[in-house]
TORVOSE-37759 format. One record per residue: residue number from 0; residue in one letter; z, x, y of N, C-alpha, C in turn. Coordinates in nm, 2 decimals, decimal comma. Example, Ala and Ser with C-alpha at 12.3 -4.5 7.8 and 13.67 -1.06 7.14 Angstrom:
# TORVOSE-37759
- 0 A 0,78 1,32 -0,57 0,78 1,23 -0,45 0,78 1,32 -0,33
- 1 S 0,71 1,28 -0,22 0,71 1,37 -0,11 0,79 1,29 0,00
END
This chain:
# TORVOSE-37759
- 0 M 2,60 3,24 -10,33 2,68 3,38 -10,31 2,75 3,35 -10,18
- 1 A 2,88 3,39 -10,17 2,97 3,37 -10,06 2,93 3,46 -9,94
- 2 P 2,92 3,41 -9,82 2,88 3,50 -9,71 2,98 3,61 -9,69
- 3 D 2,91 3,72 -9,63 2,98 3,85 -9,60 3,10 3,83 -9,53
- 4 A 3,21 3,87 -9,55 3,33 3,86 -9,46 3,34 3,97 -9,37
- 5 T 3,35 3,95 -9,24 3,35 4,05 -9,13 3,50 4,10 -9,12
- 6 P 3,51 4,23 -9,15 3,65 4,27 -9,13 3,71 4,26 -8,99
- 7 A 3,83 4,22 -8,98 3,90 4,21 -8,84 3,92 4,35 -8,78
- 8 P 3,88 4,36 -8,65 3,90 4,49 -8,58 4,05 4,54 -8,59
- 9 A 4,06 4,66 -8,59 4,18 4,73 -8,60 4,25 4,71 -8,46
- 10 T 4,37 4,69 -8,45 4,46 4,66 -8,33 4,55 4,79 -8,31
- 11 T 4,58 4,82 -8,20 4,68 4,92 -8,16 4,81 4,84 -8,11
- 12 A 4,92 4,88 -8,16 5,05 4,82 -8,14 5,08 4,85 -7,99
- 13 L 5,11 4,73 -7,91 5,15 4,76 -7,77 5,31 4,77 -7,77
- 14 P 5,36 4,81 -7,66 5,50 4,83 -7,66 5,58 4,71 -7,67
- 15 H 5,52 4,59 -7,64 5,60 4,46 -7,66 5,59 4,41 -7,81
- 16 A 5,51 4,48 -7,89 5,50 4,43 -8,03 5,65 4,44 -8,10
- 17 P 5,66 4,36 -8,20 5,80 4,36 -8,25 5,84 4,49 -8,30
- 18 H 5,74 4,57 -8,35 5,78 4,69 -8,42 5,79 4,82 -8,32
- 19 A 5,77 4,78 -8,18 5,77 4,89 -8,09 5,92 4,94 -8,07
- 20 T 5,91 5,07 -8,04 6,05 5,13 -8,03 6,11 5,11 -7,90
- 21 D 6,25 5,13 -7,89 6,32 5,10 -7,77 6,27 5,20 -7,66
- 22 R 6,23 5,33 -7,70 6,19 5,42 -7,61 6,05 5,37 -7,55
- 23 Q 5,96 5,32 -7,62 5,84 5,27 -7,58 5,86 5,16 -7,47
- 24 R 5,95 5,06 -7,52 5,98 4,95 -7,42 6,03 5,01 -7,28
- 25 T 6,13 5,09 -7,29 6,18 5,15 -7,17 6,07 5,21 -7,08
- 26 S 5,99 5,29 -7,14 5,89 5,36 -7,06 5,79 5,26 -7,00
- 27 F 5,75 5,15 -7,08 5,66 5,07 -7,02 5,73 4,99 -6,90
- 28 R 5,85 4,96 -6,91 5,92 4,89 -6,79 5,93 4,98 -6,67
- 29 L 5,96 5,12 -6,69 5,96 5,20 -6,58 5,82 5,22 -6,52
- 30 L 5,72 5,22 -6,60 5,59 5,22 -6,54 5,55 5,11 -6,45
- 31 A 5,58 4,99 -6,51 5,56 4,86 -6,44 5,64 4,86 -6,30
- 32 L 5,75 4,91 -6,31 5,84 4,91 -6,18 5,78 5,00 -6,07
- 33 A 5,73 5,12 -6,12 5,67 5,22 -6,03 5,54 5,17 -5,98
- 34 L 5,45 5,10 -6,05 5,33 5,04 -6,00 5,36 4,95 -5,89
- 35 T 5,46 4,85 -5,92 5,49 4,75 -5,82 5,54 4,82 -5,70
- 36 A 5,63 4,92 -5,70 5,68 4,98 -5,59 5,57 5,05 -5,51
- 37 C 5,47 5,10 -5,57 5,37 5,17 -5,50 5,27 5,06 -5,42
- 38 A 5,25 4,94 -5,49 5,18 4,84 -5,44 5,25 4,78 -5,31
- 39 L 5,37 4,76 -5,31 5,45 4,71 -5,20 5,45 4,81 -5,08
- 40 F 5,46 4,94 -5,12 5,46 5,04 -5,01 5,32 5,05 -4,95
- 41 A 5,21 5,04 -5,02 5,09 5,05 -4,97 5,05 4,93 -4,88
- 42 A 5,11 4,80 -4,91 5,09 4,69 -4,83 5,16 4,70 -4,70
- 43 S 5,27 4,78 -4,69 5,34 4,78 -4,56 5,28 4,88 -4,47
- 44 I 5,18 4,96 -4,51 5,12 5,06 -4,42 5,01 5,00 -4,33
- 45 P 5,02 5,00 -4,20 4,91 4,94 -4,12 4,77 5,01 -4,15
- 46 V 4,68 4,93 -4,15 4,53 4,98 -4,18 4,49 5,05 -4,05
- 47 R 4,45 5,18 -4,08 4,41 5,27 -3,98 4,25 5,27 -3,96
- 48 A 4,20 5,26 -3,84 4,06 5,26 -3,81 4,02 5,41 -3,81
- 49 D 4,10 5,49 -3,76 4,07 5,64 -3,77 4,20 5,71 -3,76
- 50 D 4,21 5,84 -3,74 4,34 5,91 -3,74 4,42 5,88 -3,62
- 51 C 4,37 5,81 -3,51 4,45 5,80 -3,39 4,48 5,65 -3,36
- 52 T 4,42 5,55 -3,42 4,45 5,42 -3,38 4,49 5,33 -3,51
- 53 I 4,55 5,22 -3,48 4,58 5,12 -3,58 4,55 4,99 -3,52
- 54 W 4,52 4,89 -3,60 4,50 4,76 -3,57 4,63 4,68 -3,60
- 55 V 4,68 4,61 -3,51 4,79 4,51 -3,53 4,77 4,38 -3,47
- 56 D 4,84 4,29 -3,54 4,82 4,14 -3,48 4,91 4,12 -3,37
- 57 L 4,86 4,06 -3,26 4,92 4,03 -3,15 4,90 3,88 -3,10
- 58 M 4,98 3,82 -3,02 4,95 3,70 -2,97 4,84 3,73 -2,85
- 59 P 4,77 3,63 -2,81 4,75 3,49 -2,84 4,67 3,48 -2,98
- 60 R 4,65 3,35 -3,03 4,59 3,32 -3,15 4,44 3,36 -3,14
- 61 E 4,38 3,38 -3,25 4,24 3,44 -3,26 4,14 3,34 -3,19
- 62 R 4,05 3,39 -3,12 3,95 3,33 -3,05 3,82 3,41 -3,01
- 63 S 3,72 3,34 -2,97 3,59 3,41 -2,92 3,54 3,35 -2,79
- 64 W 3,45 3,41 -2,73 3,38 3,36 -2,61 3,48 3,32 -2,51
- 65 H 3,60 3,40 -2,49 3,70 3,38 -2,38 3,66 3,48 -2,26
- 66 G 3,74 3,46 -2,16 3,71 3,55 -2,04 3,84 3,64 -2,03
- 67 A 3,81 3,75 -1,97 3,93 3,84 -1,95 3,89 3,95 -1,83
- 68 A 4,00 3,98 -1,75 3,98 4,06 -1,64 4,11 4,13 -1,62
- 69 F 4,11 4,25 -1,56 4,23 4,33 -1,53 4,27 4,31 -1,39
- 70 D 4,39 4,26 -1,37 4,44 4,23 -1,24 4,51 4,37 -1,18
- 71 A 4,43 4,44 -1,11 4,49 4,57 -1,07 4,61 4,57 -0,98
- 72 A 4,62 4,46 -0,90 4,73 4,45 -0,81 4,87 4,42 -0,89
- 73 R 4,86 4,36 -1,00 4,98 4,32 -1,07 4,99 4,40 -1,19
- 74 G 4,88 4,48 -1,23 4,90 4,56 -1,36 4,89 4,49 -1,49
- 75 V 4,83 4,37 -1,48 4,82 4,29 -1,62 4,67 4,26 -1,64
- 76 T 4,64 4,23 -1,77 4,51 4,18 -1,82 4,53 4,04 -1,83
- 77 V 4,44 3,95 -1,76 4,44 3,81 -1,77 4,34 3,76 -1,87
- 78 V 4,38 3,67 -1,95 4,28 3,61 -2,05 4,28 3,46 -2,03
- 79 Y 4,17 3,40 -2,03 4,16 3,26 -2,01 4,07 3,19 -2,11
- 80 G 4,12 3,09 -2,18 4,02 2,99 -2,26 3,96 3,07 -2,38
- 81 G 3,84 3,02 -2,41 3,78 3,07 -2,53 3,75 2,96 -2,63
- 82 D 3,71 3,00 -2,75 3,68 2,91 -2,87 3,77 2,95 -2,98
- 83 M 3,85 2,85 -3,03 3,94 2,88 -3,15 3,90 2,78 -3,26
- 84 L 3,83 2,83 -3,36 3,81 2,75 -3,47 3,73 2,63 -3,44
- 85 G 3,63 2,64 -3,33 3,55 2,54 -3,29 3,61 2,45 -3,19
- 86 E 3,72 2,48 -3,14 3,79 2,40 -3,03 3,81 2,49 -2,91
- 87 M 3,77 2,43 -2,79 3,77 2,51 -2,67 3,92 2,50 -2,62
- 88 Q 3,96 2,62 -2,56 4,09 2,64 -2,52 4,10 2,65 -2,37
- 89 G 4,22 2,61 -2,31 4,25 2,60 -2,17 4,37 2,67 -2,13
- 90 D 4,41 2,78 -2,22 4,54 2,85 -2,19 4,52 2,99 -2,12
- 91 T 4,62 3,02 -2,04 4,62 3,14 -1,97 4,72 3,24 -2,02
- 92 W 4,68 3,36 -2,04 4,77 3,46 -2,11 4,76 3,59 -2,03
- 93 E 4,87 3,67 -2,02 4,88 3,79 -1,96 4,94 3,90 -2,05
- 94 W 4,86 4,02 -2,05 4,91 4,13 -2,13 4,94 4,25 -2,03
- 95 D 5,07 4,30 -2,04 5,12 4,40 -1,96 5,12 4,54 -2,02
- 96 G 5,06 4,55 -2,13 5,07 4,67 -2,20 5,17 4,67 -2,31
- 97 D 5,27 4,59 -2,31 5,38 4,58 -2,41 5,38 4,45 -2,49
- 98 A 5,35 4,34 -2,40 5,37 4,20 -2,47 5,27 4,11 -2,40
- 99 W 5,24 4,00 -2,48 5,17 3,89 -2,42 5,26 3,79 -2,36
- 100 T 5,23 3,73 -2,25 5,30 3,62 -2,19 5,21 3,51 -2,16
- 101 E 5,24 3,39 -2,21 5,16 3,27 -2,18 5,21 3,21 -2,06
- 102 R 5,12 3,19 -1,96 5,15 3,14 -1,83 5,13 2,99 -1,84
- 103 Q 5,21 2,92 -1,76 5,20 2,77 -1,76 5,18 2,71 -1,62
- 104 P 5,07 2,74 -1,56 5,05 2,69 -1,42 5,02 2,53 -1,44
- 105 S 5,06 2,46 -1,32 5,05 2,32 -1,32 4,90 2,28 -1,31
- 106 V 4,81 2,35 -1,26 4,67 2,34 -1,26 4,59 2,44 -1,33
- 107 S 4,49 2,40 -1,41 4,40 2,51 -1,47 4,27 2,46 -1,47
- 108 P 4,17 2,56 -1,49 4,04 2,50 -1,51 4,03 2,42 -1,65
- 109 S 3,92 2,34 -1,66 3,92 2,27 -1,79 3,90 2,36 -1,90
- 110 P 3,94 2,33 -2,03 3,92 2,41 -2,14 3,76 2,45 -2,15
- 111 R 3,74 2,58 -2,18 3,59 2,62 -2,18 3,58 2,75 -2,26
- 112 N 3,45 2,79 -2,28 3,42 2,91 -2,34 3,30 2,97 -2,27
- 113 S 3,27 3,08 -2,30 3,14 3,15 -2,25 3,14 3,17 -2,10
- 114 H 3,26 3,18 -2,04 3,27 3,19 -1,89 3,30 3,34 -1,87
- 115 T 3,30 3,40 -1,75 3,34 3,53 -1,72 3,44 3,54 -1,61
- 116 M 3,50 3,66 -1,60 3,61 3,68 -1,50 3,60 3,82 -1,46
- 117 T 3,64 3,84 -1,33 3,64 3,97 -1,27 3,76 3,97 -1,16
- 118 F 3,81 4,08 -1,12 3,91 4,10 -1,01 3,86 4,13 -0,88
- 119 D 3,88 4,05 -0,78 3,85 4,07 -0,64 3,96 4,16 -0,58
- 120 E 3,92 4,28 -0,56 4,02 4,39 -0,51 4,06 4,35 -0,36
- 121 T 3,97 4,31 -0,28 4,01 4,28 -0,14 4,10 4,16 -0,13
- 122 R 4,08 4,06 -0,20 4,15 3,94 -0,20 4,28 3,93 -0,29
- 123 G 4,27 4,02 -0,39 4,39 4,03 -0,48 4,39 3,92 -0,57
- 124 V 4,27 3,86 -0,62 4,28 3,75 -0,71 4,17 3,77 -0,83
- 125 V 4,21 3,71 -0,94 4,11 3,71 -1,05 4,01 3,59 -1,03
- 126 V 3,88 3,62 -1,04 3,78 3,51 -1,01 3,73 3,48 -1,15
- 127 L 3,72 3,35 -1,18 3,66 3,29 -1,30 3,54 3,21 -1,26
- 128 F 3,43 3,23 -1,34 3,30 3,16 -1,29 3,23 3,10 -1,42
- 129 G 3,18 2,98 -1,41 3,09 2,93 -1,51 3,15 2,90 -1,64
- 130 G 3,08 2,89 -1,75 3,12 2,86 -1,88 3,08 2,73 -1,92
- 131 A 3,11 2,69 -2,04 3,08 2,56 -2,09 3,21 2,49 -2,12
- 132 D 3,23 2,36 -2,08 3,35 2,28 -2,12 3,30 2,15 -2,19
- 133 G 3,40 2,09 -2,26 3,36 1,98 -2,34 3,34 1,85 -2,26
- 134 T 3,35 1,85 -2,13 3,35 1,73 -2,04 3,23 1,73 -1,97
- 135 H 3,20 1,84 -1,90 3,08 1,85 -1,80 2,96 1,94 -1,84
- 136 G 2,98 2,00 -1,96 2,88 2,08 -2,01 2,88 2,22 -1,94
- 137 R 2,78 2,27 -1,90 2,77 2,41 -1,83 2,83 2,39 -1,69
- 138 S 2,91 2,48 -1,65 3,00 2,47 -1,53 2,94 2,56 -1,42
- 139 R 2,95 2,51 -1,29 2,91 2,59 -1,17 3,04 2,63 -1,09
- 140 E 3,16 2,59 -1,16 3,29 2,61 -1,09 3,33 2,76 -1,06
- 141 I 3,40 2,78 -0,95 3,46 2,91 -0,92 3,60 2,88 -0,90
- 142 W 3,68 2,95 -0,99 3,83 2,94 -0,99 3,89 3,08 -0,95
- 143 E 4,01 3,07 -0,89 4,08 3,19 -0,86 4,22 3,19 -0,91
- 144 W 4,27 3,30 -0,97 4,41 3,31 -1,02 4,48 3,41 -0,94
- 145 D 4,59 3,38 -0,88 4,67 3,47 -0,80 4,78 3,52 -0,86
- 146 G 4,81 3,48 -1,00 4,92 3,53 -1,06 5,02 3,42 -1,08
- 147 D 5,02 3,32 -1,02 5,10 3,20 -1,03 5,02 3,07 -1,05
- 148 T 4,91 3,05 -0,98 4,84 2,93 -0,98 4,68 2,95 -0,98
- 149 W 4,62 2,86 -1,05 4,47 2,85 -1,05 4,43 2,76 -0,94
- 150 L 4,32 2,80 -0,86 4,27 2,73 -0,75 4,13 2,72 -0,76
- 151 L 4,07 2,59 -0,76 3,93 2,56 -0,76 3,89 2,58 -0,62
- 152 V 3,80 2,68 -0,59 3,75 2,72 -0,46 3,61 2,67 -0,43
- 153 G 3,54 2,63 -0,52 3,41 2,57 -0,49 3,33 2,58 -0,62
- 154 E 3,19 2,55 -0,59 3,09 2,57 -0,69 2,98 2,66 -0,64
- 155 A 2,92 2,73 -0,73 2,81 2,81 -0,69 2,68 2,73 -0,67
- 156 P 2,60 2,77 -0,58 2,47 2,68 -0,55 2,36 2,72 -0,65
- 157 I 2,40 2,73 -0,77 2,30 2,75 -0,89 2,32 2,66 -1,01
- 158 G 2,25 2,66 -1,11 2,28 2,56 -1,22 2,39 2,61 -1,29
- 159 G 2,44 2,53 -1,38 2,55 2,57 -1,46 2,52 2,68 -1,55
- 160 V 2,60 2,78 -1,58 2,56 2,91 -1,64 2,67 2,94 -1,74
- 161 V 2,61 3,00 -1,86 2,70 3,05 -1,97 2,65 3,20 -2,01
- 162 D 2,73 3,27 -2,07 2,70 3,40 -2,13 2,62 3,49 -2,03
- 163 H 2,68 3,49 -1,91 2,64 3,57 -1,80 2,72 3,69 -1,78
- 164 A 2,69 3,78 -1,69 2,77 3,90 -1,67 2,83 3,89 -1,52
- 165 I 2,95 3,93 -1,50 3,00 3,93 -1,36 3,07 4,06 -1,33
- 166 S 3,07 4,10 -1,21 3,15 4,22 -1,18 3,17 4,23 -1,03
- 167 Y 3,28 4,29 -0,98 3,32 4,30 -0,84 3,27 4,44 -0,79
- 168 D 3,20 4,43 -0,68 3,14 4,55 -0,61 3,23 4,61 -0,51
- 169 S 3,32 4,71 -0,53 3,42 4,74 -0,43 3,37 4,80 -0,31
- 170 R 3,25 4,86 -0,32 3,19 4,94 -0,21 3,13 4,83 -0,11
- 171 R 3,07 4,72 -0,15 3,02 4,63 -0,06 3,10 4,50 -0,05
- 172 D 3,22 4,51 -0,13 3,31 4,39 -0,12 3,24 4,26 -0,15
- 173 R 3,18 4,26 -0,27 3,12 4,12 -0,31 3,12 4,11 -0,46
- 174 I 3,10 3,99 -0,51 3,10 3,96 -0,66 2,95 3,94 -0,69
- 175 L 2,91 4,01 -0,80 2,77 4,00 -0,85 2,76 3,93 -0,98
- 176 V 2,67 3,84 -0,99 2,65 3,76 -1,13 2,51 3,78 -1,17
- 177 F 2,49 3,81 -1,30 2,36 3,84 -1,34 2,34 3,78 -1,47
- 178 G 2,21 3,72 -1,49 2,16 3,67 -1,61 2,23 3,55 -1,67
- 179 G 2,23 3,54 -1,80 2,30 3,42 -1,88 2,20 3,32 -1,91
- 180 V 2,25 3,20 -1,96 2,19 3,09 -1,99 2,21 2,98 -1,88
- 181 E 2,11 2,94 -1,81 2,12 2,86 -1,69 2,04 2,73 -1,72
- 182 D 2,11 2,62 -1,73 2,04 2,49 -1,77 1,95 2,50 -1,89
- 183 S 2,01 2,55 -1,99 1,96 2,58 -2,12 1,83 2,67 -2,13
- 184 V 1,82 2,75 -2,02 1,71 2,86 -2,02 1,77 2,99 -1,97
- 185 A 1,74 3,09 -2,06 1,77 3,23 -2,03 1,72 3,27 -1,90
- 186 T 1,81 3,33 -1,81 1,76 3,37 -1,67 1,80 3,52 -1,65
- 187 G 1,72 3,57 -1,56 1,74 3,71 -1,52 1,78 3,70 -1,36
- 188 R 1,83 3,59 -1,32 1,87 3,57 -1,18 1,99 3,67 -1,15
- 189 T 1,99 3,72 -1,02 2,10 3,79 -0,97 2,14 3,72 -0,84
- 190 V 2,28 3,69 -0,84 2,33 3,62 -0,72 2,46 3,69 -0,68
- 191 E 2,49 3,69 -0,56 2,61 3,74 -0,50 2,70 3,64 -0,44
- 192 R 2,83 3,66 -0,45 2,93 3,59 -0,37 2,98 3,68 -0,27
- 193 V 2,93 3,64 -0,13 2,97 3,74 -0,02 3,07 3,69 0,07
- 194 P 3,13 3,76 0,15 3,24 3,70 0,23 3,19 3,62 0,34
- 195 D 3,26 3,51 0,38 3,24 3,42 0,49 3,37 3,38 0,53
- 196 C 3,43 3,47 0,61 3,57 3,45 0,64 3,59 3,34 0,75
- 197 N 3,49 3,31 0,83 3,50 3,20 0,92 3,45 3,07 0,87
- 198 C 3,40 3,07 0,74 3,36 2,95 0,68 3,24 2,87 0,76
- 199 N 3,16 2,95 0,81 3,05 2,87 0,88 2,92 2,87 0,81
- 200 G 2,93 2,90 0,68 2,81 2,90 0,59 2,72 3,02 0,60
- 201 R 2,76 3,12 0,67 2,67 3,25 0,69 2,75 3,37 0,66
- 202 R 2,67 3,48 0,60 2,74 3,60 0,57 2,80 3,66 0,70
- 203 D 2,93 3,71 0,68 3,01 3,77 0,79 2,92 3,88 0,85
- 204 S 2,85 3,96 0,77 2,78 4,07 0,83 2,66 4,03 0,92
- 205 I 2,60 3,90 0,88 2,50 3,85 0,97 2,56 3,80 1,11
- 206 D 2,68 3,73 1,10 2,75 3,68 1,22 2,77 3,80 1,32
- 207 A 2,81 3,92 1,26 2,85 4,02 1,34 2,71 4,09 1,40
- 208 R 2,61 4,09 1,32 2,49 4,16 1,36 2,41 4,08 1,48
- 209 D 2,42 3,95 1,46 2,34 3,87 1,55 2,43 3,82 1,68
- 210 G 2,55 3,86 1,68 2,63 3,83 1,80 2,70 3,70 1,79
- 211 T 2,70 3,62 1,68 2,77 3,51 1,66 2,92 3,53 1,67
- 212 S 2,96 3,64 1,62 3,10 3,69 1,62 3,10 3,84 1,67
- 213 K 3,22 3,88 1,74 3,23 4,01 1,79 3,27 4,10 1,67
- 214 D 3,22 4,23 1,68 3,26 4,32 1,57 3,29 4,45 1,64
- 215 V 3,41 4,47 1,71 3,44 4,58 1,80 3,43 4,71 1,72
- 216 N 3,49 4,71 1,59 3,50 4,84 1,52 3,38 4,87 1,43
- 217 G 3,29 4,77 1,43 3,15 4,79 1,36 3,17 4,80 1,21
- 218 N 3,26 4,73 1,15 3,28 4,73 1,01 3,21 4,62 0,93
- 219 G 3,14 4,54 1,01 3,08 4,43 0,95 3,15 4,30 0,92
- 220 V 3,28 4,30 0,97 3,37 4,18 0,95 3,39 4,13 1,09
- 221 P 3,37 4,00 1,11 3,40 3,94 1,24 3,54 3,96 1,29
- 222 D 3,56 3,99 1,42 3,69 4,03 1,47 3,79 3,91 1,45
- 223 E 3,74 3,78 1,46 3,83 3,68 1,44 3,89 3,67 1,30
- 224 C 3,83 3,74 1,20 3,89 3,74 1,07 3,99 3,86 1,04
- 225 E 3,99 3,95 1,14 4,08 4,06 1,12 4,21 4,04 1,21
- 226 P 4,32 4,09 1,15 4,45 4,07 1,22 4,44 4,13 1,36
- 227 C 4,38 4,25 1,39 4,37 4,31 1,51 4,28 4,22 1,61
- 228 G 4,18 4,16 1,56 4,10 4,07 1,64 4,16 3,95 1,68
- 229 R 4,28 3,91 1,62 4,35 3,78 1,65 4,47 3,81 1,73
- 230 V 4,49 3,93 1,78 4,60 3,96 1,88 4,53 3,92 2,02
- 231 Q 4,59 3,82 2,08 4,53 3,77 2,20 4,59 3,84 2,33
- 232 R 4,70 3,90 2,32 4,76 3,97 2,43 4,86 4,06 2,38
- 233 M 4,87 4,19 2,44 4,97 4,29 2,42 5,02 4,34 2,55
- 234 K 5,15 4,33 2,57 5,21 4,39 2,68 5,32 4,50 2,65
- 235 A 5,33 4,59 2,73 5,44 4,69 2,71 5,49 4,73 2,85
- 236 R 5,63 4,75 2,85 5,68 4,79 2,98 5,82 4,88 2,95
- 237 C 5,85 4,95 3,05 5,98 5,04 3,04 6,09 4,98 3,12
- 238 R 6,20 4,95 3,06 6,32 4,90 3,12 6,42 5,02 3,12
- 239 V 6,47 5,03 3,25 6,58 5,14 3,27 6,71 5,07 3,27
- 240 Q 6,80 5,11 3,17 6,94 5,07 3,15 7,03 5,17 3,17
- 241 Q 7,16 5,14 3,17 7,26 5,24 3,19 7,27 5,33 3,08
- 242 T 7,23 5,29 2,96 7,23 5,38 2,84 7,10 5,46 2,83
- 243 G 7,01 5,44 2,92 6,88 5,51 2,91 6,77 5,41 2,93
- 244 R 6,65 5,46 2,89 6,52 5,40 2,91 6,48 5,33 2,77
- 245 T 6,42 5,21 2,78 6,39 5,13 2,67 6,24 5,08 2,68
- 246 V 6,15 5,12 2,59 6,01 5,07 2,61 6,01 4,94 2,52
- 247 I 5,96 4,84 2,57 5,95 4,70 2,50 5,80 4,67 2,48
- 248 C 5,77 4,63 2,38 5,62 4,59 2,34 5,63 4,44 2,29
- 249 R 5,55 4,36 2,35 5,53 4,22 2,31 5,38 4,18 2,27
- 250 L 5,37 4,10 2,17 5,24 4,06 2,12 5,23 3,91 2,13
- 251 Q 5,11 3,86 2,17 5,08 3,71 2,15 4,95 3,70 2,08
- 252 S 4,96 3,62 1,96 4,84 3,61 1,88 4,83 3,47 1,82
- 253 N 4,73 3,45 1,75 4,71 3,32 1,67 4,72 3,36 1,52
- 254 L 4,79 3,45 1,49 4,82 3,50 1,35 4,93 3,42 1,29
- 255 P 4,92 3,39 1,15 5,02 3,31 1,08 5,16 3,40 1,08
- 256 E 5,27 3,31 1,08 5,39 3,36 1,08 5,41 3,46 0,96
- 257 G 5,48 3,58 0,99 5,51 3,68 0,88 5,41 3,79 0,88
- 258 T 5,29 3,78 0,95 5,20 3,89 0,96 5,28 4,01 1,03
- 259 T 5,25 4,12 0,98 5,33 4,24 1,04 5,22 4,34 1,09
- 260 F 5,27 4,41 1,19 5,19 4,52 1,25 5,29 4,65 1,27
- 261 I 5,24 4,76 1,27 5,31 4,88 1,30 5,29 4,93 1,44
- 262 G 5,39 4,93 1,52 5,38 4,97 1,65 5,42 5,13 1,65
- 263 I 5,36 5,21 1,74 5,40 5,36 1,74 5,40 5,40 1,88
- 264 L 5,50 5,47 1,92 5,52 5,52 2,05 5,49 5,67 2,06
- 265 D 5,39 5,70 2,15 5,36 5,84 2,17 5,33 5,91 2,04
- 266 E 5,25 5,85 1,96 5,23 5,92 1,82 5,35 5,96 1,74
- 267 G 5,46 5,89 1,77 5,59 5,93 1,70 5,66 5,82 1,63
- 268 E 5,77 5,78 1,70 5,85 5,67 1,63 5,78 5,53 1,62
- 269 E 5,80 5,48 1,48 5,73 5,36 1,46 5,83 5,24 1,46
- 270 R 5,77 5,12 1,48 5,85 5,00 1,47 5,76 4,90 1,40
- 271 T 5,82 4,81 1,33 5,75 4,69 1,26 5,76 4,58 1,35
- 272 L 5,65 4,51 1,38 5,64 4,39 1,47 5,60 4,28 1,37
- 273 A 5,68 4,18 1,36 5,66 4,07 1,26 5,63 3,94 1,35
- 274 I 5,52 3,88 1,32 5,48 3,76 1,40 5,57 3,64 1,36
- 275 G 5,61 3,58 1,47 5,71 3,46 1,44 5,64 3,34 1,45
- 276 P 5,70 3,22 1,43 5,64 3,09 1,43 5,56 3,06 1,55
- 277 D 5,58 3,12 1,66 5,51 3,09 1,78 5,40 3,18 1,81
- 278 G 5,37 3,27 1,70 5,26 3,37 1,72 5,30 3,49 1,81
- 279 R 5,43 3,51 1,82 5,47 3,62 1,91 5,55 3,73 1,82
- 280 A 5,55 3,85 1,88 5,63 3,95 1,82 5,68 4,05 1,92
- 281 R 5,78 4,13 1,88 5,85 4,21 1,98 5,91 4,33 1,92
- 282 A 5,90 4,45 1,98 5,96 4,57 1,92 6,01 4,65 2,04
- 283 A 6,12 4,74 2,02 6,18 4,81 2,12 6,21 4,95 2,08
- 284 W 6,19 5,05 2,17 6,23 5,19 2,15 6,33 5,22 2,25
- 285 K 6,45 5,26 2,21 6,55 5,30 2,30 6,57 5,44 2,32
- 286 G 6,63 5,49 2,43 6,66 5,63 2,46 6,54 5,70 2,49
- 287 V 6,45 5,65 2,56 6,30 5,71 2,59 6,32 5,79 2,71
- 288 D 6,26 5,91 2,71 6,26 5,99 2,82 6,17 5,95 2,93
- 289 A 6,18 6,00 3,06 6,11 5,96 3,17 5,97 6,02 3,15
- 290 G 5,87 5,96 3,21 5,72 6,01 3,20 5,63 5,89 3,16
- 291 Q 5,51 5,92 3,14 5,41 5,83 3,10 5,42 5,82 2,95
- 292 R 5,42 5,70 2,90 5,43 5,67 2,75 5,31 5,57 2,71
- 293 E 5,28 5,59 2,58 5,18 5,49 2,52 5,23 5,43 2,41
- 294 V 5,21 5,30 2,40 5,23 5,22 2,28 5,10 5,17 2,22
- 295 C 5,08 5,19 2,09 4,96 5,15 2,02 5,00 5,07 1,90
- 296 L 4,92 4,97 1,86 4,93 4,93 1,71 4,84 5,02 1,63
- 297 T 4,91 5,07 1,52 4,84 5,18 1,45 4,72 5,14 1,39
- 298 D 4,70 5,02 1,34 4,59 4,97 1,27 4,48 4,92 1,36
- 299 C 4,50 4,92 1,49 4,41 4,85 1,57 4,36 4,94 1,68
- 300 R 4,34 5,07 1,66 4,29 5,16 1,76 4,15 5,12 1,80
- 301 D 4,06 5,09 1,70 3,93 5,05 1,72 3,92 4,93 1,82
- 302 F 4,02 4,86 1,84 4,03 4,74 1,93 4,09 4,78 2,05
- 303 N 4,12 4,91 2,07 4,18 4,95 2,20 4,31 4,88 2,24
- 304 L 4,39 4,85 2,13 4,52 4,78 2,14 4,63 4,88 2,18
- 305 C 4,61 4,95 2,28 4,71 5,05 2,33 4,75 5,03 2,47
- 306 R 4,87 5,05 2,52 4,91 5,03 2,65 4,98 5,16 2,71
- 307 A 4,94 5,19 2,83 5,02 5,30 2,90 5,14 5,24 2,97
- 308 V 5,25 5,31 2,96 5,38 5,26 3,01 5,44 5,36 3,09
- 309 P 5,45 5,35 3,22 5,53 5,45 3,31 5,67 5,42 3,29
- 310 C 5,75 5,53 3,26 5,89 5,52 3,25 5,95 5,62 3,37
- 311 P 5,99 5,56 3,48 6,05 5,63 3,59 6,17 5,71 3,55
END
């Protein structure tokens, strides 16, 4: 007996079938165009994380384990290095709120990842510490970025460290480093980078406390590290001229050329004194009335840098 024949399933004619009407073909084409237009429109809309933010692609290229810090003096965020698809990076980028700019300094830290960065408000530089590079392994290096140049300023007296935390303590003016992986071992060590302005290997506050350095104003900073403390001599006198009296102030210092002070006469008129190449500066007040006058450097009152001047 012949096997049972299975009847073929019934089919529904599609618009592209030979017997489809022109109206069906036209409707199908319009539907396809509408669906395509909707898809293109949806693809052009940024993906929203919520009702208030969107994610957009910006330069630099994708990366991880990079360092970043906000430079408050220049108003930019500085990004250095990181890992891009398994390759360590050594590029410096800045974000000003509108656009990324790749900086091209002549000297940079070696390519690295897992380092940290913070901004030193007192010195106005971004500080980079530690990380892992492809040449020396875990690094102890301390680098500073001033907006134009990277400068290697030394190495921390601890083992090379990665994945640590770093922050600037503005109240105490020091950089704090905590934890991380040091010499392949997780650590809970806390270390500080403290000021040593006279580079004698001791904290400035200790120098001031034990008398190694003078600290006239009691702020914990050795006087030789402050501009006022490096004014070696201040003179002021009154000269009588045909056009009236002129008070003249002169400074002698060991300050670098270009350092400026504000001189003030009798709590009133101000003058800018700019240190010249010989460490000297001069300012004059003309048309001064007769009597006892006083000249002060406005930022140096704690150092008693004021002079009484008789004007006959």
